[in-house]
C-alpha positions in Angstrom: -0.2 0.0 -0.1 1.4 3.6 -0.7 1.0 6.5 1.0 2.1 9.5 3.0 2.6 7.8 6.2 6.5 7.5 6.5 7.0 11.3 5.9 4.3 12.0 8.1 6.3 9.4 10.7 9.7 11.5 10.3 7.9 13.9 11.3 6.2 12.8 14.6 9.3 11.1 15.9 12.5 12.8 15.9 14.6 9.5 15.5 18.2 10.1 15.3 18.5 6.4 13.8 16.0 6.9 10.9 19.0 8.3 8.3 17.5 6.4 5.5 14.0 8.3 5.7 15.7 11.6 6.6 18.6 11.7 4.2 15.9 12.6 1.1 16.7 15.5 -0.9 19.6 18.2 0.3 16.8 20.5 1.9 16.0 17.5 5.1 18.3 18.1 7.5 17.6 21.8 7.1 14.0 20.9 7.6 14.8 18.5 10.6 16.7 21.2 12.5 13.8 24.0 12.3 11.8 20.8 13.4 13.9 20.6 16.4 13.8 24.3 16.9 10.3 24.3 17.1 9.8 21.6 19.3 12.5 23.0 21.7 10.5 26.5 21.5 6.9 25.2 22.4 8.7 23.0 25.3 10.4 25.8 26.3 7.4 27.9 26.5 5.1 24.9 28.0 7.8 25.1 31.3 8.0 29.1 30.8 4.0 28.5 31.7 4.3 25.9 34.3 7.7 25.5 35.6 7.0 27.6 38.8 4.1 25.7 39.6 5.9 22.4 39.6 8.2 23.7 41.8 6.8 24.6 44.5 5.1 22.8 47.5 1.3 22.1 46.3 -0.9 20.1 48.5 -1.1 17.5 45.5 2.9 16.6 45.4 2.4 15.8 49.1 0.0 12.4 48.1 -2.2 12.5 50.8 -6.1 12.4 51.2 -8.3 15.0 52.8 -7.5 13.1 56.0 -3.8 13.1 56.0 -3.1 9.2 54.7 -0.5 8.8 52.6 -1.7 7.8 48.8 1.7 6.7 48.3 3.0 2.8 49.9 6.7 3.2 48.9 7.5 -0.1 49.7 5.0 -1.1 46.7 5.9 -3.3 44.2 3.4 -2.5 41.1 0.5 0.4 41.1 -2.1 -1.2 42.8 0.1 -1.7 46.0 2.1 1.6 45.6 0.0 3.9 44.9 -3.2 3.7 47.3 -6.9 5.0 47.2 -8.3 7.9 48.8 -10.6 7.3 51.8 -13.7 6.2 50.6 -12.8 4.7 47.4 -12.2 1.4 46.1 -11.1 -0.6 43.6 -13.5 -2.9 41.4 -12.7 -6.3 41.3 -11.6 -7.5 38.0 -10.5 -11.0 36.7 -7.0 -12.4 37.1 -6.3 -12.2 33.1 -8.3 -9.3 32.4 -6.3 -5.8 30.7 -7.2 -4.2 33.7 -5.5 -6.8 36.2 -2.0 -6.6 34.0 -2.0 -2.7 34.1 -2.5 -2.5 37.8 -0.1 -4.9 38.2 2.9 -3.3 36.1 5.8 -3.9 38.1 7.5 -0.6 39.1 11.1 0.4 39.9 11.9 1.6 43.4 10.1 4.5 44.9 11.9 7.8 44.0 14.0 6.3 40.9 14.0 8.5 38.0 12.4 7.7 34.8 15.1 6.7 32.1 16.0 8.4 28.7 16.5 5.6 25.9 20.4 6.8 26.0 20.5 6.3 29.7 19.8 10.0 30.5 17.5 10.6 33.6 14.6 12.4 33.1 14.2 15.1 35.8 11.1 15.0 37.9 9.7 18.3 38.6 6.5 16.9 39.6 5.6 15.6 36.6 5.6 11.8 37.6 4.8 9.6 41.2 6.5 6.4 39.9 8.3 4.6 37.2 7.4 1.5 35.6 10.1 -1.0 35.3 10.1 -2.2 31.7 13.1 -2.3 29.2 12.7 0.1 26.5 15.9 -0.3 24.4 18.5 2.6 23.2 16.7 3.7 20.5 14.4 6.8 20.5 11.7 4.6 19.7 9.4 4.0 23.0 7.6 7.0 23.0 4.1 8.4 23.7 2.1 6.3 21.4 4.5 3.5 21.7 4.0 2.9 25.1 0.6 2.8 24.7 0.4 0.2 21.9 3.3 -1.6 23.9 1.4 -2.3 27.0 -1.6 -3.1 24.9 0.4 -6.0 22.9 2.3 -7.7 26.2 -0.7 -8.1 27.6 -2.1 -9.7 24.5 1.1 -11.7 23.9 1.3 -13.0 27.4 -2.9 -14.0 26.8 -1.5 -15.6 23.7 -4.0 -13.9 21.8 -1.5 -13.2 18.9 -4.4 -12.7 16.2 -5.2 -9.9 18.2 -2.0 -8.0 18.1 -2.0 -5.9 15.0 -1.4 -2.2 14.0 -1.3 0.2 11.1 1.6 2.2 10.0 1.1 6.1 9.6 0.8 5.4 5.6 -2.7 2.5 6.5 -0.9 -0.7 6.0 -2.0 -3.1 9.0 0.6 -5.1 10.1 -0.2 -8.6 11.9 1.5 -10.5 14.4 0.2 -13.4 13.1 1.6 -12.8 9.9 5.4 -12.1 11.7 4.9 -15.2 13.4 5.1 -17.0 10.2 8.2 -15.9 9.2 7.0 -12.8 7.1 8.5 -9.4 7.4 8.0 -5.9 5.9 9.3 -4.7 2.8 9.3 -0.4 3.0 10.8 1.3 0.0 9.8 5.1 0.6 6.0 5.1 1.1 5.7 1.4 -0.4 5.2 -1.4 2.0 4.7 -4.9 1.4 5.0 -8.3 3.2 8.1 -10.9 2.2 8.7 -14.3 3.0 11.7 -14.4 4.7 12.2 -16.7 7.9 11.0 -20.0 9.5 7.8 -19.9 11.5 8.8 -18.3 15.1 7.0 -16.4 18.2 10.2 -15.8 21.1 9.3 -12.9 22.8 12.6 -11.6 21.0 10.3 -12.1 17.7 7.5 -10.1 19.5 10.1 -7.4 20.6 11.6 -7.2 17.0 7.7 -6.8 15.3 7.3 -3.8 18.3 10.3 -1.8 17.5 9.0 -1.9 13.6 5.8 -0.6 15.1 7.7 2.0 16.9 9.2 2.9 14.1 6.4 3.1 11.3 3.5 4.2 13.9 2.3 6.5 15.9 -0.6 9.1 17.6 -1.5 9.8 14.1 -1.8 6.2 13.3 -3.2 4.6 16.6 -6.3 7.7 16.9 -7.0 6.3 13.3 -7.3 2.8 14.9 -9.1 3.6 18.3 -13.0 4.2 18.7 -14.2 6.9 20.6 -15.5 6.7 24.1 -17.8 8.8 25.9 -15.8 10.4 29.0 -17.9 9.4 31.9 -17.6 5.4 30.8 -14.3 5.7 30.7 -12.8 2.1 31.8 -9.4 1.0 32.6 -7.1 0.5 29.2 -8.4 3.7 27.6 -6.4 6.4 26.1 -6.3 10.2 26.2 -4.7 10.9 22.9 -4.5 13.6 20.0 -3.0 12.5 16.7 -0.8 14.7 15.3 3.1 15.6 14.9 3.7 14.7 17.3 0.8 14.5 19.1 0.5 13.0 22.1 -0.9 10.0 24.2 -1.3 8.8 28.1 -3.3 5.3 28.9 -5.7 4.8 32.0 -4.1 2.6 34.2 -6.4 1.9 37.2 -9.9 3.5 38.6 -11.4 3.7 41.7 -15.2 4.3 43.0 -16.4 5.8 46.2 -18.2 3.7 48.4 -21.2 6.3 48.9 -21.2 9.1 46.2 -20.2 7.1 43.5 -17.6 9.5 42.4 -15.0 7.6 40.1 -11.2 8.6 39.9 -8.4 7.4 37.5 -4.3 7.1 37.2 -2.7 8.1 33.6 0.4 6.5 32.7 3.1 8.0 29.6 6.4 7.7 27.9 7.2 11.0 26.1 9.5 12.5 24.1 12.7 11.8 23.4 11.9 7.9 24.5 12.0 6.9 28.0 10.5 4.7 30.4 6.7 4.8 31.8 5.9 7.2 34.3 2.2 7.5 36.5 1.6 10.8 36.2 1.6 13.4 38.7 -2.3 15.9 39.2 -1.0 19.0 40.1 -4.3 20.4 39.7 -5.8 18.0 42.6 -5.7 17.1 46.5 -5.7 14.0 45.5 -2.6 13.3 43.1 -2.0 11.4 41.3 -5.4 10.5 40.8 -7.7 12.2 38.2 -11.5 12.6 39.0 -13.7 12.0 36.4 -15.9 14.8 36.7 -17.2 17.4 34.1 -14.1 19.2 33.3 -13.5 19.8 29.5 -10.0 19.9 29.7 -7.8 17.4 31.1 -4.4 19.0 32.7 -1.7 16.6 32.8 1.5 17.7 33.7 3.4 18.0 29.9 0.2 17.8 27.9 -3.8 19.0 28.1 -6.6 16.8 26.7 -10.0 17.3 26.2 -12.8 15.1 27.4 -13.6 14.3 23.6 -9.8 13.1 23.5 -11.0 9.7 25.2 -10.6 6.6 23.0 -10.7 2.9 23.4 -8.9 -0.3 22.2 -12.0 -2.3 19.4 -13.6 -5.3 21.4 -12.6 -7.2 18.1 
């Protein structure tokens, strides 16, 4: 299938290792540098607007509920044990093999650990995240925001042996099924043209799966993922849903846990993200509420996360089939 997706993907993800895509014409380097400068200017403006807030000691960064009970158990090794619910709230039951259970039990690095970039550097934490997911991301600038969402969904499906359900589209619209990859088929990418090619013997090791995901990370992103997901009414949010704005670069965060108040019925949720450049997945602070890191499922039209703002109309979910 031919299309313009690979060029869009080049714009969407500033990946140093994509030299073959960046060396298309004498002006490519200049264009890429201009995009980098644009990204730096936008980031700088955001930090200018929010940096002072991030440095102050807001009640929400102290992570206690209204009774003073701590919302962080520093000894907890997974999300549901590290992050407590505020008084009166309870997590809903989840079946052992559900996507909900998988996300709630994501392993976390030791409390206070910094999120690491793909090159080993540490991401400063100025009120951005409360915990870091302990999953390897590789040493290439590929595991960014939408990639983290796709990775979590695919890892869960692979563990459940639901191989036929693992598929993502390149930005040019070409669908890449893991079931084809298992049969030894591989992608041939020539410019904006993509096709399958029989190359290897059938295999389904975890290494094969990670190689598949690396390809997805390279040629898919927020733009393609937003076209695959289905819109979800905000009040119907479920664990595993995604707040996403498809674009270049765009952004995406995933709902990794929810809880409900026993008497009022109010619902709250946790968000996780990766970002640019490629970095480990983080559980986000909520700078605008006293029950941080929890967010309230209320009537607000804007959801302010530490590094991006979403509309409640940005909520989407993975199709059931």
